[in-house]
LUMSETI-322000 format. One record per residue: residue number from 1; x, y, z of N, C-alpha, C in turn. Coordinates in nm, 3 decimals. Each point is the difference from the previous one (the first is absolute). Layout:
! LUMSETI-322000
+-----+---------+---------+---------+---------+---------+---------+---------+---------+---------+
:   n :     nxx :     nyy :     nzz :    caxx :    cayy :    cazz :     cxx :     cyy :     czz :
+-----+---------+---------+---------+---------+---------+---------+---------+---------+---------+
: NUM :       X :       Y :       Z :       X :       Y :       Z :       X :       Y :       Z :
...
+-----+---------+---------+---------+---------+---------+---------+---------+---------+---------+
//
This chain:
! LUMSETI-322000
+-----+---------+---------+---------+---------+---------+---------+---------+---------+---------+
:   n :     nxx :     nyy :     nzz :    caxx :    cayy :    cazz :     cxx :     cyy :     czz :
+-----+---------+---------+---------+---------+---------+---------+---------+---------+---------+
:   1 :  -0.585 :  -0.012 :   0.664 :   0.068 :   0.081 :   0.100 :   0.147 :  -0.031 :  -0.002 :
:   2 :   0.081 :   0.101 :   0.018 :   0.145 :  -0.016 :   0.003 :   0.057 :   0.085 :   0.114 :
:   3 :   0.126 :  -0.020 :   0.026 :   0.067 :   0.077 :   0.102 :   0.070 :   0.119 :  -0.066 :
:   4 :   0.022 :   0.106 :   0.076 :   0.069 :   0.118 :  -0.050 :   0.095 :   0.052 :   0.107 :
:   5 :   0.116 :   0.044 :  -0.042 :   0.099 :   0.058 :   0.091 :  -0.008 :   0.151 :  -0.009 :
:   6 :  -0.012 :   0.066 :   0.114 :  -0.001 :   0.146 :   0.006 :   0.142 :   0.050 :  -0.018 :
:   7 :   0.030 :   0.068 :  -0.110 :   0.137 :   0.043 :  -0.025 :   0.052 :   0.101 :   0.103 :
:   8 :  -0.090 :   0.069 :   0.067 :   0.042 :   0.096 :   0.102 :   0.045 :  -0.069 :   0.128 :
:   9 :  -0.046 :  -0.124 :   0.020 :   0.036 :  -0.073 :   0.122 :   0.108 :  -0.106 :  -0.023 :
:  10 :   0.017 :  -0.043 :  -0.124 :   0.096 :  -0.107 :  -0.031 :   0.142 :   0.047 :   0.027 :
:  11 :   0.074 :  -0.080 :   0.076 :   0.139 :   0.033 :   0.033 :   0.098 :  -0.075 :  -0.091 :
:  12 :  -0.050 :  -0.074 :  -0.096 :   0.081 :  -0.078 :  -0.095 :   0.083 :  -0.106 :   0.071 :
:  13 :  -0.052 :  -0.056 :   0.107 :   0.075 :  -0.101 :   0.074 :   0.015 :  -0.128 :  -0.081 :
:  14 :  -0.098 :  -0.028 :  -0.088 :   0.008 :  -0.118 :  -0.085 :  -0.045 :  -0.129 :   0.064 :
:  15 :  -0.053 :   0.005 :   0.121 :  -0.043 :  -0.123 :   0.068 :  -0.112 :  -0.072 :  -0.075 :
:  16 :  -0.084 :   0.074 :  -0.067 :  -0.117 :  -0.059 :  -0.067 :   0.033 :  -0.068 :  -0.133 :
:  17 :   0.092 :   0.054 :  -0.074 :   0.025 :  -0.047 :  -0.138 :   0.032 :  -0.149 :  -0.011 :
:  18 :   0.097 :  -0.054 :   0.074 :   0.035 :  -0.141 :  -0.022 :  -0.105 :  -0.100 :   0.045 :
:  19 :  -0.095 :   0.043 :   0.083 :  -0.102 :  -0.091 :   0.051 :  -0.128 :  -0.001 :  -0.083 :
:  20 :  -0.011 :   0.088 :  -0.099 :  -0.121 :   0.008 :  -0.081 :  -0.006 :  -0.121 :  -0.094 :
:  21 :  -0.102 :  -0.086 :   0.015 :  -0.006 :  -0.122 :  -0.080 :  -0.029 :   0.024 :  -0.148 :
:  22 :  -0.050 :   0.120 :  -0.034 :  -0.030 :   0.030 :  -0.140 :   0.100 :   0.098 :  -0.061 :
:  23 :   0.104 :   0.030 :   0.073 :   0.102 :   0.100 :  -0.040 :  -0.064 :   0.130 :  -0.046 :
:  24 :  -0.104 :   0.041 :   0.070 :  -0.072 :   0.123 :  -0.034 :   0.063 :   0.125 :   0.061 :
:  25 :   0.095 :  -0.017 :   0.090 :   0.062 :   0.114 :   0.067 :   0.136 :   0.027 :  -0.061 :
:  26 :   0.019 :   0.123 :  -0.046 :   0.124 :   0.040 :  -0.066 :   0.039 :   0.141 :   0.043 :
:  27 :   0.131 :   0.030 :   0.000 :   0.042 :   0.137 :   0.030 :  -0.029 :   0.092 :  -0.119 :
:  28 :  -0.038 :   0.124 :   0.033 :  -0.025 :   0.100 :  -0.103 :   0.023 :   0.139 :   0.059 :
:  29 :   0.090 :   0.072 :  -0.056 :   0.030 :   0.138 :   0.043 :   0.029 :   0.010 :   0.149 :
:  30 :   0.077 :  -0.091 :   0.053 :   0.043 :   0.007 :   0.139 :  -0.092 :  -0.061 :   0.104 :
:  31 :  -0.116 :  -0.048 :  -0.042 :  -0.092 :  -0.067 :   0.091 :  -0.051 :  -0.127 :  -0.068 :
:  32 :  -0.080 :  -0.076 :   0.070 :  -0.055 :  -0.123 :  -0.057 :  -0.144 :   0.023 :  -0.043 :
:  33 :  -0.041 :  -0.068 :  -0.106 :  -0.138 :   0.007 :  -0.049 :  -0.051 :  -0.142 :  -0.021 :
:  34 :  -0.131 :  -0.015 :   0.003 :  -0.064 :  -0.129 :  -0.022 :  -0.080 :   0.007 :  -0.130 :
:  35 :   0.024 :  -0.095 :  -0.088 :  -0.075 :  -0.008 :  -0.125 :  -0.138 :  -0.057 :   0.033 :
:  36 :  -0.102 :   0.085 :  -0.011 :  -0.137 :  -0.040 :   0.035 :  -0.055 :  -0.108 :  -0.092 :
:  37 :   0.052 :  -0.008 :  -0.121 :  -0.049 :  -0.099 :  -0.095 :   0.045 :  -0.142 :   0.034 :
:  38 :   0.112 :  -0.012 :   0.071 :   0.050 :  -0.134 :   0.034 :  -0.012 :  -0.034 :   0.148 :
:  39 :  -0.028 :   0.099 :   0.084 :  -0.014 :  -0.024 :   0.144 :  -0.126 :  -0.082 :   0.026 :
:  40 :   0.016 :  -0.108 :   0.077 :  -0.113 :  -0.088 :   0.033 :  -0.033 :   0.003 :   0.149 :
:  41 :   0.060 :   0.093 :   0.074 :  -0.014 :   0.004 :   0.147 :   0.051 :  -0.128 :   0.062 :
:  42 :   0.090 :  -0.068 :  -0.070 :   0.062 :  -0.126 :   0.045 :  -0.101 :  -0.114 :   0.011 :
:  43 :  -0.114 :   0.016 :  -0.065 :  -0.104 :  -0.103 :   0.003 :   0.057 :  -0.131 :  -0.054 :
:  44 :  -0.018 :  -0.106 :   0.076 :   0.051 :  -0.131 :  -0.039 :   0.143 :  -0.025 :   0.046 :
:  45 :   0.066 :   0.103 :   0.048 :   0.138 :  -0.012 :   0.048 :   0.010 :   0.017 :   0.152 :
:  46 :  -0.066 :   0.106 :   0.049 :   0.002 :   0.032 :   0.143 :  -0.143 :   0.030 :   0.044 :
:  47 :  -0.022 :   0.004 :   0.131 :  -0.133 :   0.030 :   0.054 :  -0.038 :   0.146 :  -0.017 :
:  48 :   0.100 :   0.088 :  -0.009 :  -0.022 :   0.143 :  -0.019 :   0.118 :   0.055 :  -0.079 :
:  49 :  -0.010 :   0.123 :  -0.052 :   0.110 :   0.055 :  -0.077 :   0.131 :   0.004 :   0.080 :
:  50 :   0.100 :  -0.066 :  -0.053 :   0.130 :  -0.012 :   0.068 :   0.067 :   0.137 :   0.015 :
:  51 :  -0.019 :   0.088 :  -0.097 :   0.065 :   0.132 :   0.007 :  -0.048 :   0.078 :   0.122 :
:  52 :  -0.127 :  -0.015 :   0.036 :  -0.052 :   0.069 :   0.119 :   0.070 :  -0.049 :   0.126 :
:  53 :   0.022 :  -0.129 :   0.006 :   0.067 :  -0.060 :   0.116 :   0.144 :   0.047 :   0.011 :
:  54 :   0.067 :   0.016 :  -0.112 :   0.142 :   0.031 :  -0.001 :   0.033 :   0.148 :   0.010 :
:  55 :  -0.090 :   0.086 :  -0.044 :   0.029 :   0.143 :  -0.003 :   0.012 :   0.056 :   0.142 :
:  56 :   0.111 :   0.068 :   0.029 :   0.019 :   0.054 :   0.135 :  -0.073 :   0.133 :   0.024 :
:  57 :  -0.058 :   0.058 :  -0.105 :  -0.066 :   0.129 :   0.012 :  -0.153 :  -0.016 :  -0.001 :
:  58 :  -0.065 :   0.045 :   0.105 :  -0.146 :  -0.009 :   0.010 :  -0.065 :   0.078 :  -0.114 :
:  59 :  -0.100 :  -0.061 :  -0.061 :  -0.082 :   0.060 :  -0.106 :   0.077 :   0.033 :  -0.128 :
:  60 :   0.119 :  -0.050 :  -0.016 :   0.076 :   0.022 :  -0.123 :  -0.061 :  -0.081 :  -0.115 :
:  61 :  -0.046 :  -0.119 :   0.030 :  -0.060 :  -0.087 :  -0.101 :  -0.147 :  -0.017 :   0.035 :
:  62 :  -0.087 :   0.031 :  -0.096 :  -0.144 :  -0.007 :   0.021 :  -0.067 :  -0.072 :  -0.115 :
:  63 :  -0.119 :  -0.052 :   0.026 :  -0.080 :  -0.064 :  -0.106 :  -0.077 :   0.109 :  -0.072 :
:  64 :  -0.007 :  -0.013 :  -0.133 :  -0.077 :   0.093 :  -0.081 :  -0.095 :  -0.078 :  -0.088 :
:  65 :  -0.117 :   0.055 :  -0.021 :  -0.099 :  -0.064 :  -0.085 :   0.031 :   0.035 :  -0.146 :
:  66 :  -0.020 :  -0.097 :  -0.086 :   0.022 :   0.024 :  -0.142 :  -0.109 :   0.093 :  -0.053 :
:  67 :   0.039 :   0.084 :  -0.093 :  -0.097 :   0.096 :  -0.057 :  -0.088 :  -0.065 :  -0.103 :
+-----+---------+---------+---------+---------+---------+---------+---------+---------+---------+
//
């Protein structure tokens, strides 16, 4: 499972990027995206995904199941 940023809700504030322990969050085409291959949900670093805590927009960042 990884986190995903909804591009329609992302305001490009950048609050999430510097706190990501795996550097999985990067800007792309004016919004931020999370690399699902490297996202660990902050396991071993924080009790829960740090990006969820930091994002000021409700439901902008959600957990997605791997296919």
